[in-house]
VOGU-3710 file (C-alpha; in Angstrom, 3 decimals, decimal comma):
1> mrrvritlvm> 67,332/176,483/36,677  64,085/175,310/38,190  65,115/171,671/37,600  68,388/172,319/39,348  66,585/173,714/42,421  64,178/170,757/42,502  67,063/168,311/42,223  68,925/170,071/45,034  65,884/170,020/47,313  65,264/166,319/46,652
11> tlilvygvaf> 68,904/165,559/47,384  68,779/167,420/50,705  65,574/165,606/51,699  67,148/162,223/50,819  70,359/162,950/52,777  68,386/164,132/55,808  66,164/161,027/55,696  69,150/158,720/55,515  70,870/160,532/58,392  67,652/160,416/60,447
21> aqeedleqan> 67,232/156,687/59,739  70,842/155,980/60,680  70,381/157,940/63,917  67,289/155,869/64,806  69,195/152,631/64,014  72,080/153,724/66,236  69,744/154,555/69,095  68,016/151,200/68,723  71,400/149,376/68,632  72,561/151,255/71,705
31> qqlqervesl> 69,375/150,294/73,518  69,839/146,627/72,650  73,493/146,743/73,718  72,529/148,347/77,025  69,955/145,613/77,637  72,560/142,895/76,898  75,075/144,501/79,251  72,494/144,632/82,041  71,601/140,954/81,417  75,289/139,901/81,541
41> eadlaevksr> 75,796/141,868/84,751  72,831/140,021/86,324  74,205/136,652/85,201  77,675/137,534/86,543  76,221/138,497/89,895  74,395/135,150/90,105  77,556/133,203/89,234  79,543/135,135/91,809  76,922/134,366/94,446  77,032/130,646/93,659
51> veegtkadad> 80,842/130,590/93,777  80,820/132,286/97,165  78,230/129,803/98,482  80,248/126,834/97,154  83,462/128,156/98,677  81,751/128,528/102,037  80,289/125,001/101,822  83,714/123,585/100,934  85,248/125,383/103,883  82,578/124,058/106,229
61> qekasvdsky> 83,032/120,531/104,870  86,819/120,745/105,287  86,364/121,790/108,890  84,018/118,837/109,564  86,140/116,151/107,829  88,732/113,888/109,483  91,901/113,609/107,429  95,489/112,439/107,722  98,647/114,203/106,666  99,734/110,955/104,965
71> aillygfikv> 98,084/109,069/102,122  95,496/106,483/103,214  93,938/103,793/101,019  90,678/102,238/102,170  90,023/98,718/100,878  88,089/95,555/101,683  84,942/93,666/100,781  81,530/92,611/102,044  81,160/88,842/101,663  78,059/86,740/102,277
81> daaymtaran> 78,567/82,949/102,379  75,866/80,301/102,285  77,028/76,711/102,797  75,400/73,275/103,057  77,268/70,170/104,272  75,922/66,640/104,068  77,664/65,777/107,372  78,630/67,880/110,355  81,855/69,902/110,106  83,827/71,134/113,059
91> dsgnyarwve> 83,575/74,808/114,124  79,909/75,520/113,304  80,237/75,029/109,559  80,689/78,692/108,558  83,985/77,322/107,328  85,202/73,728/107,360  88,232/72,360/109,236  87,480/68,647/109,462  84,447/66,331/109,554  83,151/64,914/112,812
101> seavnpnddq> 83,153/61,130/113,213  80,000/59,419/112,003  79,995/57,547/115,319  79,292/60,852/117,091  77,056/62,678/114,614  75,769/60,257/111,945  74,448/61,975/108,789  74,055/65,291/110,622  73,732/67,755/107,722  73,834/71,516/108,322
111> fnltaresrf> 73,227/74,863/106,621  75,033/78,110/107,426  74,663/81,718/106,317  77,177/84,336/107,437  78,832/87,668/106,626  81,722/87,237/109,083  84,447/87,128/106,436  83,669/90,708/105,385  86,941/92,597/105,569  87,994/96,178/106,224
121> glefkgpdla> 91,509/97,521/105,790  93,598/100,687/105,679  96,963/101,125/103,960  99,135/104,091/104,925  101,893/105,581/102,736  104,628/107,912/103,951  106,296/109,985/105,045  109,227/109,160/102,753  112,830/110,288/102,704  115,326/110,336/99,867
131> flntsakmei> 116,668/106,967/101,003  113,683/105,465/102,852  110,013/104,687/102,186  107,603/104,064/105,051  104,198/102,393/105,044  101,729/100,660/107,366  98,665/98,427/107,261  95,683/97,675/109,487  93,072/95,006/108,630  90,186/93,260/110,411
141> dwygggtenk> 87,419/90,777/109,713  84,594/89,547/111,971  85,729/86,076/113,047  86,748/87,215/116,537  83,789/85,510/118,225  80,322/86,541/119,333  76,950/85,258/118,174  76,117/85,022/114,489  74,309/88,374/114,361  76,633/90,098/116,887
151> nvpmlrhayf> 80,081/89,397/115,497  83,296/90,493/117,172  86,101/92,067/115,090  89,332/90,084/114,710  92,703/91,703/114,064  94,300/90,239/110,943  97,133/92,643/110,152  98,630/95,559/112,093  102,190/96,467/111,117  104,460/99,145/109,718
161> qldwlkgaws> 107,306/98,703/107,242  110,528/100,530/106,414  112,023/100,059/102,926  115,562/101,265/102,253  115,965/102,211/98,587  119,680/101,520/98,586  120,576/97,920/99,301  116,967/96,592/99,008  116,560/96,074/102,763  113,167/96,012/104,472
171> llagqtsdvf> 112,107/95,948/108,133  108,590/94,976/109,225  107,218/95,166/112,778  103,747/94,120/113,911  101,265/91,334/113,241  101,042/89,762/109,796  101,330/86,399/108,007  104,031/83,873/108,840  107,208/83,998/106,777  107,168/80,322/105,819
181> splvpyslny> 104,739/78,685/103,367  103,310/82,040/102,149  100,959/80,786/99,413  97,222/80,084/99,668  94,970/78,229/97,212  92,102/80,026/95,485  89,068/79,009/97,531  85,746/80,449/98,696  86,072/78,604/101,999  87,343/81,054/104,625
191> svgwwignig> 89,964/78,665/106,002  91,790/78,370/102,605  93,017/74,845/103,341  94,091/75,326/106,966  94,064/72,073/108,982  93,968/70,093/105,719  97,437/70,781/104,340  97,920/74,546/104,106  100,234/75,530/106,963  100,968/79,028/108,291
201> yrrpqvrltk> 98,835/81,723/109,930  99,393/85,257/111,371  101,178/86,404/114,531  103,210/89,319/115,981  106,755/89,493/114,615  109,767/91,571/113,670  110,954/90,672/110,160  114,023/91,566/108,122  114,058/91,117/104,324  116,913/91,448/101,842
211> afdlggdfrs> 116,378/91,306/98,055  119,069/90,429/95,495  119,286/91,160/91,774  121,054/88,179/90,205  121,194/89,635/86,721  118,868/89,332/83,780  115,399/88,378/84,960  116,670/86,397/87,948  116,185/87,659/91,490  116,299/86,287/95,012
221> riqiaavrti> 115,032/87,242/98,466  115,877/86,168/102,027  113,618/86,752/105,042  114,152/86,081/108,736  111,800/86,905/111,624  111,519/86,682/115,388  107,890/85,835/116,164  105,617/85,381/119,139  105,313/81,689/120,099  101,651/80,782/120,435
231> ghdwpyspsq> 101,568/77,781/122,792  98,891/75,901/124,713  96,872/76,608/127,822  98,488/74,808/130,724  97,219/75,132/134,301  100,594/74,630/135,995  102,313/77,439/134,035  102,197/80,768/135,887  101,371/82,540/132,618  98,912/79,805/131,526
241> dtgkdagfpa> 100,679/79,939/128,124  103,419/77,442/127,300  104,726/79,581/124,444  105,173/82,683/126,569  106,671/80,530/129,323  109,537/79,479/127,023  111,126/82,880/127,578  112,253/83,583/123,976  110,600/83,998/120,547  110,365/81,468/117,742
251> vqarcelafp> 112,405/81,966/114,563  111,114/81,798/110,983  113,092/82,058/107,742  112,564/81,757/104,000  114,609/82,127/100,831  113,194/82,290/97,317  114,409/82,293/93,746  112,396/83,937/90,954  113,119/83,386/87,279  111,271/83,359/83,922
261> lfsgqqtivg> 110,123/79,944/82,756  106,963/79,860/80,645  106,056/82,791/78,405  108,507/85,009/80,248  106,451/84,999/83,453  108,145/84,772/86,841  108,247/81,349/88,487  108,991/81,473/92,232  110,452/78,595/94,281  110,773/78,987/98,034
271> lsghwgeeey> 112,375/77,046/100,893  111,320/77,949/104,433  110,912/76,756/107,994  110,537/77,667/111,649  111,763/76,605/115,085  110,415/77,361/118,551  109,888/75,869/121,983  107,182/75,521/124,647  107,624/75,020/128,380  105,321/72,741/130,409
281> didaqgeevn> 105,702/73,098/134,161  105,187/69,856/136,069  104,214/71,613/139,290  104,091/75,020/140,906  107,757/74,689/141,937  108,839/75,119/138,296  109,989/71,626/137,308  109,435/71,524/133,563  109,293/69,550/130,323  110,070/71,287/127,003
291> atswsanldl> 108,402/70,630/123,662  109,856/71,887/120,384  107,957/73,122/117,337  109,535/73,068/113,880  108,739/72,726/110,182  110,513/72,477/106,819  108,570/73,753/103,799  108,687/73,963/100,011  106,458/76,301/97,976  106,059/76,757/94,226
301> flpilhwltf> 104,314/79,470/92,208  104,274/78,446/88,534  102,537/80,501/85,811  102,025/78,064/82,953  100,175/80,390/80,560  99,160/84,005/80,952  95,737/82,752/82,107  96,741/79,516/83,904  98,712/79,235/87,187  99,804/76,287/89,340
311> kgelwtgrnv> 100,458/76,775/93,065  101,437/74,290/95,739  103,242/73,610/99,006  104,760/70,592/100,786  105,865/70,484/104,417  106,824/68,290/107,342  107,090/69,227/110,998  106,311/68,648/114,668  103,950/70,428/117,043  102,459/72,674/114,344
321> dsylggigqg> 98,874/73,095/115,553  99,338/76,837/116,248  100,440/77,089/112,618  97,211/75,304/111,605  98,890/71,987/110,824  98,530/68,523/112,340  94,726/68,814/111,984  94,822/71,106/115,009  96,921/68,693/117,123  100,349/69,733/118,382
331> vvvqttdglf> 101,346/67,742/121,483  100,122/64,880/123,622  100,286/65,490/127,376  100,571/62,397/129,556  99,450/62,775/133,163  98,543/60,372/135,946  94,951/60,655/134,660  95,659/59,700/131,026  96,562/61,195/127,618  95,342/64,622/126,505
341> vngtnatgtl> 95,797/66,167/123,042  97,196/69,723/123,371  96,737/69,394/127,141  93,072/70,324/126,790  91,173/69,643/130,046  94,243/67,899/131,442  94,071/66,774/135,071  96,468/64,933/137,340  100,240/65,169/137,621  102,312/65,712/134,463
351> idvweiesvg> 104,426/62,720/133,456  105,562/63,528/129,917  104,885/65,629/126,791  105,650/64,600/123,209  105,199/66,363/119,900  102,921/65,095/117,130  104,769/64,788/113,832  102,817/65,553/110,680  103,286/65,895/106,923  101,036/67,678/104,482
361> gwasiearpw> 100,610/69,870/101,471  98,303/71,072/98,763  98,226/71,731/95,020  95,845/73,899/93,013  95,185/75,227/89,525  93,798/78,726/88,955  92,521/79,617/85,482  91,245/82,889/84,017  90,391/81,829/80,442  87,703/84,480/79,846
371> hrwilgagys> 87,136/88,025/80,948  85,523/88,180/84,419  85,690/84,388/84,957  87,966/82,562/87,434  88,080/78,764/87,752  89,900/76,926/90,534  90,492/73,332/91,600  92,775/71,588/94,055  93,595/68,875/96,568  95,020/69,148/100,089
381> lddphngdvp> 96,142/66,682/102,786  97,243/66,790/106,441  98,555/63,474/107,794  99,773/63,246/111,420  101,984/60,300/112,347  99,696/57,508/113,495  101,974/56,462/116,336  102,039/59,949/117,888  98,310/60,437/118,412  96,209/58,643/121,048
391> sgarrrnssc> 93,130/56,535/120,363  90,209/58,615/119,079  92,389/61,450/117,765  92,354/62,686/114,170  94,939/60,839/112,079  94,258/62,019/108,493  92,311/64,864/106,876  91,902/65,580/103,164  89,798/67,620/100,775  89,392/68,153/97,044
401> wgnvtydite> 87,484/71,096/95,620  86,458/73,000/92,531  85,019/76,482/92,160  83,980/79,110/89,650  83,495/82,841/90,163  82,141/85,554/87,875  82,518/89,328/88,146  79,099/90,848/87,466  80,669/94,307/87,718  84,091/95,566/88,724
411> avrvgveisy> 82,908/95,463/92,349  80,398/92,587/92,512  81,536/88,944/92,331  79,473/85,758/92,642  80,923/82,284/93,146  80,104/78,617/93,679  82,343/75,950/95,233  81,890/72,205/95,717  84,285/70,226/97,914  84,596/66,712/99,317
421> wetfykdgvs> 85,994/66,205/102,832  87,192/63,040/104,570  88,573/62,740/108,104  89,933/59,558/109,691  90,149/58,841/113,425  92,549/56,474/115,152  90,658/53,351/116,276  87,421/55,145/115,367  84,822/55,701/112,655  85,750/58,174/109,925
431> gdsirfqtsl> 83,605/61,040/108,699  83,054/62,382/105,200  80,974/65,211/103,774  80,164/67,059/100,578  80,139/70,837/100,983  78,214/73,211/98,703  79,033/76,905/99,083  77,893/80,050/97,322  79,396/83,491/97,903  78,319/87,023/97,023
441> iyrf> 81,078/89,606/97,316  81,150/93,397/97,001  84,742/94,669/96,761  85,817/98,231/97,455
//
């Protein structure tokens, strides 16, 4: 009996001890849980405070920003060019047009460093309709004039475009590149072959385009535009501009055919041309002489391999200096005081005006054989008719070049170009020069 009582007492003590221990463990667990809850509440309060501060900062930033209700793409590049020429080039040498005669500037080498070609542009998209897409573009560089460290902006492109989804019609209005001879060679020189065989520039215009699907991989496109005629300064014209004085715009047109040739890539062949007129007043009473401007052009874009492309253009025309042909010579003005190219500094009474005929073209190869590398080479020629230009005028201009560029990063490109230039003068001494150019470009 005594053993039973002892056993019972021991059992009660054991049960009480276990219950007491469990109670202490529960109290300790509750205390730890309470501490964790308080810590989470503090962390939540801090996160809430940061979210509120960020929301307020975003609201303030939105109020301070300038935005558009349509999509805008900013693009362009910063380009620094350093160039050395063994003989003097026309137009300061930042870019080359032709070489001065050795009779005027013998062995006059020059060095130039500029950032004028740096470019800034905006592309606008929308608003669109179910049947119509709208877009626009604005672009400038810094070749508008001014001193070398105080450059003036120059408008390159400023136009809007309407694209009808049904029928593949497009309407463009504003300033952009000429319709004819649309290709340019790959070159570091800013002038991309202008005045030495690459014809066509930029001017205000209204352009209509129609595309055609010919079946398979064949397609075609026709373009026609009414453009502003850029003429010459002429003192007897009331407007001082012979193009404006004509009273109507010039016309440009082009048709192209695209088809697969090598490796399934699209080859594009284009035929194009332009026609316009200038009016030269003989006196203040309005007696006049008219001069026409026209060209006929062929262009070819030919991908040979996926990394190798041939491009080229051929043309012939008259009075094409405003289109950067004829080595910058469009007409010869005959007055009682003599002959004047483009009427520059003309004096005396006007007797006659005749157009300078010229032929030209260029061909280039562009290769991308390795990642980040681009290699280019080409030849270009502008050859005015010898009988049209007066003594001392430029009668032939040519250049051959080669270049290589490398993309250090996606944005940064470095390049080197070497070119040889030769310019002939009627009844005069020719000029030739070797041009070395390096370029550093940051694209955005």
